[in-house]
C-alpha positions in Angstrom: -142.1 127.5 -25.6 -142.5 123.4 -25.1 -145.4 122.2 -23.1 -143.1 121.4 -20.2 -142.5 125.1 -19.6 -145.9 126.7 -20.7 -147.7 129.0 -18.3 -150.6 126.9 -16.4 -153.9 127.6 -18.2 -155.9 130.2 -15.7 -159.0 129.4 -16.5 -158.3 125.7 -15.4 -156.9 127.1 -12.1 -160.2 128.7 -11.2 -162.1 126.0 -12.4 -160.0 123.8 -9.9 -160.8 126.0 -7.3 -164.6 124.8 -7.4 -163.3 121.1 -7.0 -165.7 120.4 -9.9 -166.3 116.7 -9.1 -167.4 117.3 -5.6 -169.5 120.0 -7.2 -170.9 117.7 -9.9 -172.1 115.6 -7.2 -173.9 118.0 -5.3 -175.4 119.7 -8.3 -176.7 116.2 -9.3 -178.2 115.4 -5.8 -179.9 119.0 -6.1 -181.0 118.1 -9.8 -183.0 115.0 -8.6 -184.6 116.6 -5.6 -185.9 119.1 -8.6 -187.3 116.1 -10.3 -189.2 114.9 -7.2 -190.5 117.9 -6.2 -193.0 117.8 -8.5 -195.4 115.0 -10.0 -194.3 115.7 -13.8 -191.3 117.5 -15.1 -190.1 120.7 -13.3 -190.4 124.0 -15.1 -187.3 123.7 -17.5 -186.3 127.9 -16.6 -186.6 127.1 -13.3 -184.4 123.7 -13.7 -181.7 125.7 -15.4 -181.6 128.8 -13.3 -181.6 126.7 -10.1 -178.9 124.2 -11.4 -177.0 127.2 -12.2 -177.3 129.0 -9.3 -176.5 126.3 -6.7 -173.5 125.3 -8.7 -171.9 128.9 -8.6 -172.8 129.0 -4.9 -171.0 125.7 -4.5 -168.2 126.6 -6.4 -167.7 129.6 -4.3 -167.6 127.6 -0.9 -165.2 125.4 -2.5 -162.8 128.1 -3.2 -163.2 129.7 0.2 -162.6 126.0 1.5 -159.3 126.0 -0.7 -158.0 129.2 0.4 -158.4 128.5 4.2 -156.7 125.0 3.7 -154.0 126.4 1.0 -151.1 125.2 3.7 -152.6 122.2 4.8 -153.0 121.3 1.2 -149.3 122.2 0.2 -148.6 119.4 2.9 -150.7 116.5 1.5 -150.0 114.3 -1.8 -153.6 114.4 -2.7 -154.1 117.8 -2.6 -150.7 119.5 -3.4 -151.2 120.4 -7.2 -154.1 122.7 -6.3 -153.3 126.2 -7.5 -153.6 127.8 -4.0 -151.4 125.3 -2.4 -148.7 125.9 -5.4 -149.1 129.7 -5.1 -150.2 130.0 -8.6 -153.3 132.2 -7.3 -153.1 134.6 -4.4 -155.4 135.1 -1.9 -157.1 138.4 -3.2 -157.6 136.5 -6.4 -159.2 133.7 -4.7 -161.5 136.3 -2.6 -162.8 138.2 -5.6 -163.6 134.9 -7.9 -165.4 133.3 -4.8 -167.2 136.6 -4.1 -168.1 137.2 -7.7 -169.3 133.6 -8.6 -171.3 133.4 -5.2 -172.7 136.5 -6.0 -173.7 135.6 -9.1 -175.2 132.4 -7.8 -177.2 134.7 -5.1 -178.5 136.7 -7.9 -179.6 134.2 -9.9 -181.4 132.0 -7.1 -183.1 135.2 -5.8 -184.4 136.8 -9.1 -184.8 133.7 -11.1 -185.7 131.0 -8.7 -187.1 132.2 -5.3 -185.5 133.6 -2.2 -186.3 130.8 0.0 -183.8 128.6 -2.2 -181.2 131.6 -2.0 -181.1 131.7 1.5 -181.0 128.1 2.2 -178.1 127.8 -0.4 -176.3 130.6 1.2 -176.9 129.1 4.7 -175.4 125.9 3.2 -172.2 128.0 1.7 -171.7 129.5 5.4 -172.2 126.1 6.8 -169.5 124.3 4.6 -167.1 127.5 4.1 -167.0 129.0 7.6 -168.7 126.6 10.3 -166.8 123.3 8.9 -164.0 124.5 7.2 -162.8 127.2 9.6 -164.2 126.1 13.0 -165.2 122.0 13.0 -162.5 120.5 10.7 -159.4 121.7 12.7 -161.4 121.1 16.3 -162.5 117.7 16.6 -162.1 114.2 14.9 -166.0 114.4 14.6 -165.8 117.3 11.9 -167.3 115.5 9.3 -170.2 114.1 11.4 -171.2 117.4 13.2 -170.5 119.7 9.7 -172.0 117.0 7.3 -175.5 118.6 7.4 -174.1 121.4 4.8 -172.9 119.0 2.6 -176.0 117.0 2.8 -178.3 119.9 1.9 -178.6 119.5 -2.0 -181.7 117.6 -2.4 -183.5 120.2 -0.1 -182.3 123.3 -2.2 -183.5 121.5 -5.3 -186.7 120.7 -3.9 -187.1 124.3 -2.9 -186.4 125.7 -6.0 -189.3 124.1 -7.8 -191.8 123.6 -4.7 -191.0 126.8 -2.7 -191.0 124.5 0.2 -188.9 121.9 1.9 -191.4 119.2 3.2 -190.4 116.0 4.9 -189.6 114.1 1.8 -186.8 116.3 0.8 -185.5 116.1 4.3 -185.1 112.4 4.0 -182.8 112.5 1.1 -180.6 115.2 3.2 -180.6 112.6 6.1 -179.8 109.9 3.4 -176.8 111.9 2.6 -175.9 113.1 6.0 -175.3 109.5 7.4 -173.5 108.6 3.9 -171.1 111.2 4.8 -168.8 109.8 7.5 -168.3 106.5 6.1 -167.8 108.0 2.6 -164.9 110.5 4.1 -163.7 108.2 6.7 -162.4 105.5 4.5 -160.3 108.1 2.5 -158.9 109.2 5.8 -157.9 105.5 6.3 -156.1 105.1 3.2 -154.6 108.7 3.2 -153.6 108.5 6.9 -150.1 109.7 6.2 -151.4 112.7 4.5 -153.5 113.6 7.2 -150.9 112.9 9.7 -148.9 115.4 7.9 -151.6 117.9 7.5 -152.2 118.4 11.4 -156.0 117.9 11.1 -157.7 115.5 13.6 -159.1 113.0 11.3 -160.6 109.9 13.0 -158.1 107.5 11.9 -155.3 109.7 13.2 -156.8 110.3 16.7 -158.3 106.8 17.0 -156.5 104.7 14.9 -157.8 102.7 11.9 -159.6 99.6 13.8 -161.7 102.2 15.6 -162.6 104.0 12.3 -163.4 100.8 10.7 -165.8 99.8 13.4 -167.7 103.1 13.2 -167.5 103.0 9.1 -169.6 99.7 9.5 -172.1 101.0 12.1 -172.4 104.3 10.1 -173.2 101.9 6.8 -175.7 99.7 8.8 -177.7 103.1 9.8 -177.5 104.3 6.2 -178.9 101.1 4.9 -181.9 101.5 7.4 -182.0 105.0 6.4 -182.0 104.3 2.5 -185.3 102.4 3.2 -187.3 105.2 4.4 -188.6 106.7 1.0 -190.2 103.4 0.5 -191.3 103.2 4.0 -193.2 106.8 3.6 -194.6 105.7 0.2 -192.4 108.3 -1.4 -190.8 105.6 -3.7 -191.9 102.6 -5.1 -190.6 98.5 -5.4 -188.1 99.7 -7.9 -186.4 101.8 -5.7 -186.6 99.5 -2.8 -184.9 96.7 -4.7 -182.2 99.2 -5.7 -181.6 100.6 -2.1 -181.5 96.8 -0.8 -178.9 95.6 -3.7 -176.7 98.8 -3.5 -176.7 98.9 0.6 -176.0 94.9 1.0 -172.7 95.6 -1.6 -171.7 98.8 0.6 -172.3 96.6 3.8 -170.1 93.9 2.4 -167.3 96.7 1.7 -167.8 98.4 5.1 -167.5 94.8 6.8 -164.1 94.1 5.0 -162.9 97.8 5.9 -163.3 96.8 9.5 -162.8 93.4 9.6 -160.2 92.6 7.3 -158.7 96.2 6.3 -156.1 97.3 3.8 -155.6 100.2 1.6 -156.9 98.4 -1.3 -160.2 97.6 0.3 -160.7 101.4 1.5 -159.8 102.6 -1.9 -162.5 100.4 -3.4 -165.0 101.2 -0.8 -164.3 105.0 -1.5 -164.8 104.6 -4.8 -168.2 102.3 -4.5 -169.5 104.8 -1.8 -169.7 107.5 -4.8 -171.2 105.0 -7.3 -173.8 104.0 -4.2 -175.0 107.6 -3.7 -175.2 108.1 -7.4 -177.3 105.1 -8.3 -179.7 105.3 -5.3 -180.7 108.8 -6.2 -180.8 107.6 -10.0 -183.0 104.9 -8.7 -185.3 107.3 -6.9 -185.5 109.6 -10.2 -186.8 106.3 -12.4 -189.0 105.2 -9.7 -190.8 108.6 -9.4 -192.0 108.4 -13.0 -193.0 104.7 -13.1 -196.8 104.7 -13.0 -197.3 101.9 -10.2 -201.3 102.5 -9.7 
């Protein structure tokens, strides 16, 4: 049997259901929250258990998302190769898979971490897989704004895992991701507007046009720049983080300004790619700054 006719790898198909690249970014932000929750290093047993549990529940939520949106995915070039969109995995198989890894994640968090983390992560699962995917996404062009809280929760989940508490500092990290989410996704929708038009989803570039969307990308990036300075303002971080937030934010502002004033698909693609780099480096700077002895 040649490579062209070989059956698809079943493990790879189930792995794809969990949207691994998106899951990795979410888990990375959760792990940063774990390190920031304690002055020293977190208990490695809690760190591993919480990472595994959060990863499993995130993967379960994304599998449900793929299930609900399988017909939409089949109409979009960006998502048409997903296993459910191609009919390579059935609805019952997806439900069993999501239930199994989601249940395993809840068990790990409840028994090996703490009940608070389990319930917060489960609430995040419901917020993304049900409230956002089923209710909000097909109903309003503000879907990504209203439903963004579920995607912004990972730092709070990580913090809760180590501290069994979610203080103000954790919610600042959630706020940063919450404000970051709309400009991140809207530029994707701008250069993928033909795809989203075929999908039938009321994304902002489809309902209001690129010029209107670009202006709101710019406004949200200004708000993000200001929000990213809050950890320094409340003395949660020091000068290294402040310098990183300013430099990264200025670059992001430049991209968003070009998206608004000089739009083309290439600029939007670069802005989307940079938005991921921005969030990763911003949180990495928080982590490094956390262990610098300024006093």
